[in-house]
N, C-alpha and C positions, 0 to 999 in steps of 0.2 A: 646781541647786543642788546645795551639799556642804557642808562643815562647817569649809573652812578660805575659804568667801569672808564677806569681810566686810558684805556687804549682806545675807547669808543667816542666819549663822551665832549671831543674837542671838535669833535668833527659835525659842520651842517649840516652833512647829506645825513649825518645819523637822528643827527636833534630834529628836521625836514621830517624823516622817517619815522619818525616814532608822536609827532604828530596826525599820522595817519588813525589812528583808532579815534581821537576825539572828531576829525570829521567824518566817519562813517556815524560817530554816535550823535553826531547833530543836524546832519546830510536834508536839506527838506525836501523833501522825493516829490510835493505840493508843488514847487515852485516853477516845475517847468509845465503846467497845466495849460501855458497860452499854445504853446508851441505842438504840445500831445494836442493838445484839439485840432492846432491845422496837418500833422504828420497825418492821425486820421482822418480826413475829410479829404486829402490828402489821395492817402494811399502809396506817398512813393516818398521815398525818403537817399539821398545820398547823404555822408559822412564822409569831410574830406581834412586833410591836414599834414604835418609831414612831423617824422621819425615817433616819439612819445605821446604828444596828442592826438598821435591818427593808431598808432598798430594793438595797444589795448583798448584803449575807449570803444573805438568803431568798432574792432574784429570782435570784444568781446557781446555787443550791445547786436551782432549781424548775425551772430551764432544764438541768443536768446532769441531770438527771433526766430531761430530754425528750429530752436526744440522748441517752439513756445506751438510751433504751425500756426502763426498769427498769418491774418492775409493783409500782409505789407511787402510791398517794394523794395528792398530794402538794400544799398548796397556802399561801398567805397573804394578809391583809390586817391593817391597823391592828386592833388592842387595843379599841382600844373598838366597833365595826363589829363583833368577833366577838363580840359579847355576843348576838349575834342567833342567832346558831349552834350548832348542837346538834354540840358538840366529844365527846361521848361515846364514841365509836369512833375516836378520833384520839390517837395520842400529838401533847404539844403543847411546842411550846419558845416562851418566850419569855426573849428581848435586851433589856437593858439596861446599856446601862456602869455606870450611876448605882447600878442596884437599888431606882432610885425613882421613877421613869418611872410617872404618877398610870395611864395606861390600862390596863400592866401590871400595875401593882399591883390595880387594882382587877378587871379578868379574873380572873385567878388568886385573887382574894378569894371570886369568884362562882363556881369551877370545884374551890374544896379545899367549900365548901358543899355541890357537890352531891357529893361525895365522889366526883370524878376522884380515879384513884389514877397517872396518867400526864402529872405536872405539871413541867417541868422548867427549870430558867431557867440561864441564860449572862450572870453581869454581871463587872465588875470590881473591887466591892468586895464582901469579907465582912462579916457581919454585917448585912445589908440587908430590906427587906420582902421583894422576891424571893424571897432565901433563902429565907425562914421558912412562906413557902408556896408553895415547890416541894418537889416528892417527892425532889429530887434536884436540885442546885444547882453547877452547873459556875463555875470562876472563873480570868475569863483571868490567864493570865503577861505579858501585856504590861504592865504598870506603869500610875500613873495619868498619865492627859494634860491638860496643864494651858492648852493653845491651846482654843482656843472648839469651833473642825471638829474632829470627832474623824476621827482616821486612823490611826491603827496597829490601835488596837483593832478597826474596823473589817473590817481584814485577817484579825486571828485569830479574828474571829467566824465570818467564811466561811472560812477553814481547820478551825474545830472542823465548821460542816456538812455541808464537804465529805465531811470525817471519819465522817459520818455510814452516807456510800454506800459503806463501804469494806468490810461485809460482802457486800456487791453485787457486785464484783469478784473475779477470781480474780490480775490483777497492775494493783495501779492505779498511773497515773503520779503520781498523788500522793506517794507515796513513791517512786519510781523516781530523777521527775526533782527530790527536792526539793533538794539542792545542787547544781542547775545553776539551777533557780528563784532561790535564793538571791541566785546571783552577776550572773544579771540582772538582777535585780532591782534590785541596789547599780549596775547599768549602768544602767538605766532610769531611776532617778532622778538619777542625776549627767549624763546628757545634757547635751550644748549644746544651744543651739536657736539658729530663725534668728531675730535681732534684728528682722528687718520683721516675719515675722508676731508675734511677742509683743508687737510694738508694733501691730497692726494689730486685734488683740483686743483692746488697753487701750484703742482708741482707738474701741471699737466700743459701744454704749448698750444692746445687747443681744448677748445669746449663748447662739447654741442648739445644744444638745448633740443627736443623733440619732443614730441605732445598734441592737441587739439590744433587746430586753427582757431583758435576762441585770444588770440593776443599773446598768451601767457607767456610761452616758451621764448616768441618773439620778440619780446618786450624784455624778459630777462639775456637774450640774446645782445641785445645792442645796449642793457646796464650790464657785461659782464666786459665789452669794450670799454664803457668810461669807469667801469669803478675799480676794475683789476686790471686794467693794460692788456687783457689777454685779448686772443685769436677768436673769435666763435662762430657759432651757427647754427641758423635755426631750421630743421629736419621735421616739417609737417609727416604727421600721421605718423606713415611706416617706411617715410623715404629713409630711414635710418639703416633699413633692409633692401633695400632697391638699387645697390650699384656703388654705392658712396663705402661702403664697406673697400672698395678695394684701393682705396687712397688713407683708408684709417692706417692708424699706429698704433704697436701698444704704448703704455704712456698717455695716450690722450683719452677724454672720459667724457663720455652723453651723460648727462641730465634729464632723467624722463618725468614729467611733469603729470601726474595721474594715470600713470601705464593702463594701455586697453587691456584686461586679464588675458581675452584671444591672442592677444600681441604679445607678450610677454617673454614664453617662451621660445619664439622664433629671433626676437632682440640677446637673448642668450646664446643662443645655440650661432645667430652669425656676427654677434661683436661680442660677448666676451669670450665664448670658446674659438670663434672662426678667430676671429681679428687679436683676441688679446687684451682691449683696452677694460677698463673699468664702467658700467650702469650704474648709477647710485637714482632713485625714486625719489620725488616727493610726493607723498599721496597720504589720506586718510585713513589706508589700510595698509594693510602689513603688504609686500608682493614679494616676488623670488630673487629682489636685488638688496641690496642693502639701501636702505628706504630710511627717508626723513619724517617723522610722521608726524601730522596735521591735524590742526579741528577739522570738522565741518558742519558748516552753518547753513539749509537752507538761501540758494540767492546769494550770498558771497564765497562758494567755493574758488570760484576765480580768483577773485581779492583774495582772500590767505592762500592760495598759493602763490600768488604774485609777491604778498607781505614775505614768504616761507623764503622765496628766492633770493630776496633783498639782505637778507638774514645770512643767508649763503655767502653770499658775494662781498659782504661786510668782512667776513669772518676770513675769508680770502684775503681780499683788500690787506686785511692788518696784518695776517701772518706773514703777507708778500714787503709789507713795512710802505704801503702805499698813501700817499695823502689823496684821502677820500673825498677832496672836494675838489680836485683841478686834474687836469688833463693837461697832454704836453699840446695838443694838435685841436681835441677836439673845443666846439664855441657852448656858450649857453642857448643863442638864437643858432642855430642853422643857418639861415640866409635871412639876415633880416633888411626890410624894403627900408631904402633910402631917400626921401626925396630927392631930386633932381636940386644943384645947387643954385 
C-alpha cells in the first residue's frame, strides 16, 4: 500500500499506517526516564489497558523482558480483572488512546482511593480522566486517529513501553538501529504482495494467526476483524496443531508469524497435508510455506512483523471492497467512561 495508489490513498486507515515510519524515526526513547527509574527501583511492573492498547504494547514488552533475562517481575491483564490484584508493590501503567476507557478509569480510580503512588498513564489525549487519575501521564505524539482500527498509536505505545527497559541495557538496539528501522518500516508497508496469497485470504471464511505470544499475531487477529470484517482466531505457539485441527476446514487460512523452524514441518503435516488448508508465513527468512518476506532489524522485528500484517490486511480489505475506515458494530472507544449526569 502507499499514498499514491488510488485504491488506498483515500482511507484514513492507510494514511495513519503510513505515518508509522515517521513515528519510529522521531521517537524519544529517553522521555520515559522518570518512570523507568521507578520501575528499576521497584522491580515490579504491571501493564494494563484494553484491546489494542494492551495486546501488542504490553505483551511485546513482557516478551522482551523474558528474552533479555531481566530481573524484573512484569505482567499484564485487563483492567477489570486487575481490580482483584494486589498492585501495591508494583508500578502500574494504564494505556488508553482516548483516556476514557471505562475499565482503566475504574482501576485507576480505585488505586487512587487506596493511595497508590505509582500510577502512570499513557494516552493520546490531554485533559482526560486517565490523566487526572495518574500520578504522571505521558501523552503520545502520534496524533489523532480517525479510522476505527488503532494502528500508529499501537506502535508508539509499544515503543514507549520498550523505552522503559533502556536503564537495564548498556547499548540498546532501539536507539542504535532507530534510523534503519524507520526506513525498513516504510519498505515493509509499501511492499508488493503476491495477488494469489491476497486472494486466498480474501476467500477464506476464517483466518487464523499463529506465532509467539508477543502480541503480534494476537493484534493482527483483532485487526482482521476490524479491517477485513472476517472471523479470526489467535493460535498461540503450537496451539494450531494441538486439537483445533479437528474443526478446521479446507479453504481456511493460517498465517504464521515468524514460524519456529523446529515446528514448521509439523504445521505442514497437520494443517496443509492433514486438513488441506493454506499456511502462509510472514518471516525475514524463507520457510517451507508461501512466505511474505520482510526485513529484519535488531530490536524492531516485532514492529516490522506487525506492519507486514497491516499491509496484508489492507490488500485483503481492498480486494473485498470494504470501507477500511469504518465497521458495522466496532467502535473507536470500546467501552467509554461516562460521568454520571
